[in-house]
C-alpha positions, -999 to 999 in steps of 0.1 A, spaced: -186 189 -112 -219 199 -127 -237 179 -101 -271 190 -118 -262 171 -150 -252 140 -135 -287 125 -136 -286 127 -173 -259 100 -174 -280 71 -155 -314 57 -154 -309 54 -116 -323 79 -92 -294 98 -77 -309 128 -64 -298 124 -29 -261 117 -40 -263 149 -62 -275 168 -30 -245 153 -10 -223 166 -40 -237 199 -40 -230 203 -4 -196 188 -6 -184 213 -30 -193 243 -7 -172 230 23 -148 204 13 -116 217 -8 -111 198 -43 -75 188 -34 -88 162 -11 -100 137 -37 -102 127 -73 -138 124 -76 -146 97 -102 -179 86 -93 -211 108 -85 -222 85 -56 -224 92 -20 -222 60 -3 -242 54 29 -238 14 38 -217 -14 31 -220 -52 36 -197 -78 24 -187 -72 -13 -218 -48 -16 -224 -9 -11 -254 12 -11 -257 47 -20 -279 75 -6 -305 70 -30 -306 32 -19 -289 19 -51 -269 -11 -47 -234 -17 -64 -210 -47 -65 -179 -31 -48 -150 -38 -72 -128 -9 -57 -131 -19 -22 -125 19 -11 -91 17 -30 -80 -17 -17 -91 -13 20 -119 -40 25 -100 -72 18 -122 -87 44 -153 -71 29 -176 -44 46 -183 -46 80 -171 -80 87 -187 -92 120 -156 -100 135 -140 -68 129 -174 -49 140 -174 -69 171 -139 -62 181 -146 -25 174 -176 -27 194 -160 -42 224 -129 -21 225 -149 13 223 -171 1 252 -138 -4 274 -114 22 262 -115 42 232 -78 52 235 -52 67 259 -20 79 242 8 53 244 33 81 239 31 83 280 14 52 290 14 15 276 -16 -4 260 -20 -40 255 -37 -36 222 -8 -21 204 15 -48 218 -7 -75 208 -10 -63 172 28 -56 172 33 -92 181 10 -106 156 24 -84 129 60 -94 136 49 -132 136 36 -125 98 66 -111 82 95 -127 68 130 -130 83 143 -146 115 159 -115 129 147 -94 160 117 -73 149 94 -46 162 65 -25 148 57 12 146 21 24 139 7 54 125 -27 61 104 -24 58 67 2 45 42 16 80 36 29 82 73 39 47 70 64 54 42 73 86 64 83 64 91 103 39 70 122 68 54 127 84 86 141 50 101 163 42 71 181 75 73 187 74 111 201 39 108 225 46 79 232 84 84 225 88 48 201 107 29 194 95 -5 163 74 -13 159 53 -46 122 51 -54 107 42 -90 90 60 -117 52 56 -117 51 45 -81 26 60 -58 36 61 -19 13 88 -5 5 124 1 27 138 31 56 157 19 82 127 24 60 101 7 47 125 -20 84 133 -25 90 96 -33 60 90 -55 69 89 -89 37 89 -106 31 126 -99 49 152 -119 75 174 -102 57 204 -113 28 194 -91 50 185 -61 69 218 -65 41 234 -42 49 215 -12 88 219 -14 95 182 -19 125 162 -6 154 169 -30 173 137 -20 153 114 -41 162 95 -72 138 77 -95 146 45 -113 130 27 -140 107 -2 -128 112 -35 -148 78 -36 -166 78 -69 -185 54 -57 -209 66 -21 -216 98 -8 -207 123 18 -224 147 -11 -232 127 -25 -257 131 -59 -239 103 -86 -236 105 -94 -200 83 -126 -201 106 -142 -227 137 -127 -214 133 -119 -177 172 -121 -171 180 -94 -198 152 -71 -183 168 -78 -148 203 -67 -161 191 -34 -176 170 -24 -147 201 -33 -122 225 -16 -145 207 17 -140 205 12 -102 241 3 -98 249 34 -116 230 55 -95 244 37 -62 280 41 -77 273 81 -85 259 86 -48 283 62 -30 280 61 9 248 83 8 219 58 -4 199 52 28 173 32 13 156 16 -19 117 19 -16 97 -5 -37 64 -20 -41 66 -56 -50 38 -50 -74 35 -13 -88 -4 -8 -78 -13 29 -93 14 23 -119 -9 -3 -136 -4 -36 -115 31 -43 -127 48 -75 -115 88 -73 -117 109 -105 -127 118 -125 -95 153 -125 -108 150 -86 -105 138 -87 -68 167 -110 -60 192 -88 -75 180 -58 -60 182 -75 -27 215 -86 -31 225 -51 -42 210 -33 -11 228 -59 12 260 -54 -6 260 -15 -2 243 -14 34 211 2 19 180 -6 37 154 -23 15 118 -10 22 89 -29 9 59 -7 5 29 -33 8 1 -7 14 -19 -21 -14 -5 -55 -20 -6 -69 15 -28 -86 39 -36 -116 16 -47 -97 -16 -18 -112 -37 -25 -150 -26 3 -146 1 1 -125 33 27 -102 19 33 -100 -18 72 -99 -13 68 -138 -6 64 -142 -40 100 -134 -46 115 -154 -16 134 -125 -4 136 -110 30 132 -71 30 145 -50 61 113 -31 64 75 -36 55 49 -10 53 12 -18 57 -19 1 57 -52 3 39 -65 -33 45 -46 -36 78 -75 -20 99 -105 -38 80 -117 -2 74 -102 17 103 -73 40 97 -38 24 107 -5 19 95 25 -1 104 61 1 97 74 -38 106 109 -51 104 144 -49 118 145 -39 155 179 -22 150 166 -1 124 135 13 140 154 15 173 177 38 157 152 67 155 156 93 183 127 97 208 100 110 200 102 109 162 79 80 156 53 93 181 17 108 174 -8 113 199 -30 84 187 -2 61 177 -12 25 183 -47 36 188 -66 9 208 -96 6 187 -78 6 154 -53 -20 169 -85 -40 178 -99 -38 143 -64 -44 128 -60 -79 150 -94 -90 139 -87 -83 103 -56 -103 105 -74 -131 122 -101 -133 95 -76 -131 69 -60 -164 82 -88 -182 96 -110 -178 65 -80 -186 42 -83 -155 23 -48 -160 8 -57 -192 -8 -92 -178 -19 -75 -150 -35 -49 -174 -53 -78 -196 -65 -102 -172 -76 -75 -150 -94 -63 -179 -114 -101 -186 -125 -105 -150 -135 -70 -150 -151 -83 -178 -174 -115 -160 -183 -95 -130 -194 -71 -154 -214 -101 -168 -233 -113 -132 -239 -79 -122 -251 -85 -145 -281 -115 -128 -292 -105 -92 -283 -68 -82 -298 -67 -51 -282 -59 -68 -249 -21 -69 -248 -13 -83 -215 -29 -101 -185 -13 -97 -151 -25 -116 -121 -14 -124 -85 -42 -132 -63 
């Protein structure tokens, strides 16, 4: 990035941000990020952020879907402060910690399904997806994973392997997992079958499921899991037909395949329900959560069937800082805020208002082809 030229594109003073960018490029590898914005952020409060030069911005990005409860929510800050002053962490690989247990109990209570459930923790959506894949393969004794084109699931080797939006030529340098199949996600607006999925959701469901059924037939008794986002995030905020999700659940149950619901972006109330999968009235086997779960601190969780998670050999779901006490405290406080402040209801109500506003604008601007919204 030509940081010296950045000031030409704004009337704001960004000299301090430019200096941070200059230093960043000397010591931070380019592969760690996609730098869209020439801003060095230093402060956040609610829906606002400030850069190093004191410029204030409304934060619509929320650090890539992290701050569902806003920056520095007082309840989250207080929970972190209290836990840091008591015990920052002690590895739960060798000892027990009430913080991890309390968060697991809370998460188990939020997820759909009446079967016995457990939760395993990590630090990012990437390692959460890893853990879900590992669990599905261990439980079924099978290898193949069905994922979807244009999906995004993370940057570890396993999660990158099941990511559809990044091409194979880029993945090749990390020796990706070869046991991954990519199906087409049933986009009602644009799809290879030329079906208007809004007018004919059953037709779109039939076409999409035909392709998935063929994959299952071709690799019979070797499909461990289907990994799906209930709304594709990086793929364009695509919402599949309800009939498709129900048919997919039926197919996975019929074939003994684990259904992994990847809610890293969509979970924690953002869609107008606590988990986006609730819009489809189906129960997945495993749910992966991260991003907004920690209210700004790094934590992921795989929540779901106890028999699947218990099938993984010890210690293949363990990290030194698994169930980190401070991160668990932040997550528990964040869940409390979502529920106590009815953020799911607020997301639904405000989302509908915003959608109506866009629908009115679409009559004015014909280049608007589709308006998609949940929450």
